[in-house]
C-alpha positions as CSV (number, residue, x, y, z in Angstrom):
1,M,12.2,14.7,-38.8
2,V,9.3,12.8,-37.2
3,R,6.1,14.5,-36.2
4,T,4.6,13.2,-32.9
5,Q,2.0,14.1,-30.2
6,I,2.7,14.1,-26.5
7,Q,0.5,14.6,-23.4
8,I,1.8,16.7,-20.6
9,P,0.2,18.0,-17.4
10,D,-1.4,21.5,-17.7
11,D,0.9,23.1,-15.2
12,V,4.0,21.8,-17.0
13,Y,2.6,23.0,-20.3
14,Q,2.0,26.5,-18.9
15,K,5.5,26.7,-17.4
16,A,7.0,25.5,-20.7
17,K,5.1,28.0,-22.8
18,E,6.2,30.8,-20.5
19,Y,9.8,29.7,-20.7
20,C,9.5,29.6,-24.5
21,R,8.0,33.1,-24.7
22,K,10.9,34.5,-22.6
23,Q,13.5,32.6,-24.7
24,E,11.7,33.4,-28.0
25,M,11.6,29.7,-29.0
26,S,8.9,27.3,-30.0
27,L,7.6,24.6,-27.7
28,A,8.8,22.1,-30.3
29,E,12.3,23.4,-30.1
30,L,12.3,23.2,-26.3
31,C,11.1,19.6,-26.5
32,R,13.8,18.7,-29.0
33,R,16.6,20.4,-27.0
34,S,15.3,18.8,-23.7
35,L,15.3,15.3,-25.2
36,E,18.7,15.8,-26.7
37,Q,20.1,17.0,-23.4
38,Y,18.4,14.1,-21.5
39,L,19.9,11.5,-23.8
40,V,23.4,13.0,-23.5
41,Q,23.2,13.1,-19.7
42,W,21.8,9.6,-19.3
43,P,23.3,7.4,-22.0
44,H,23.6,4.5,-19.6
45,S,19.8,4.3,-19.2
46,M,19.6,2.9,-22.8
47,E,22.2,0.3,-22.2
48,Q,20.9,-1.2,-19.0
49,K,18.8,-4.3,-19.4
50,E,17.3,-4.3,-15.9
51,W,16.3,-1.3,-13.8
52,Q,18.5,-0.8,-10.7
53,L,17.8,1.2,-7.6
54,P,19.8,4.5,-7.8
55,V,22.7,4.9,-5.4
56,L,22.5,8.2,-3.6
57,S,25.2,9.9,-1.5
58,L,23.4,11.3,1.5
59,G,26.5,12.4,3.3
60,P,27.6,11.3,6.8
61,F,25.2,10.2,9.5
62,I,24.1,12.9,11.9
63,A,23.5,10.5,14.8
64,P,26.0,7.9,15.9
65,C,25.1,4.3,15.2
66,S,24.8,3.5,18.9
67,E,21.8,5.9,19.2
68,W,19.8,4.7,16.1
69,R,17.5,2.3,18.0
70,T,16.7,5.0,20.7
71,L,16.0,7.7,18.1
72,A,13.9,5.3,15.9
73,N,11.6,4.5,18.9
74,E,11.1,8.0,20.1
75,P,7.5,9.4,19.6
76,E,7.1,11.8,16.8
77,Q,7.1,15.4,17.7
78,A,4.4,17.6,16.1
């Protein structure tokens, strides 16, 4: 096992410590488990040679295409 140091924002640290207290685990264990889970979920990120813009499914358009120009040029409502 390798020993390392990391820097995280104070608010993230506090939330993590609270989670660890409730789950009765160490911060080190939370970090190990989190890294393992991340690497399982995103194995493709280690294989890609070049970053690509993620493709998101935002669902169907709410306004028909014929109204886009009109809606885009409307003044913003406060």
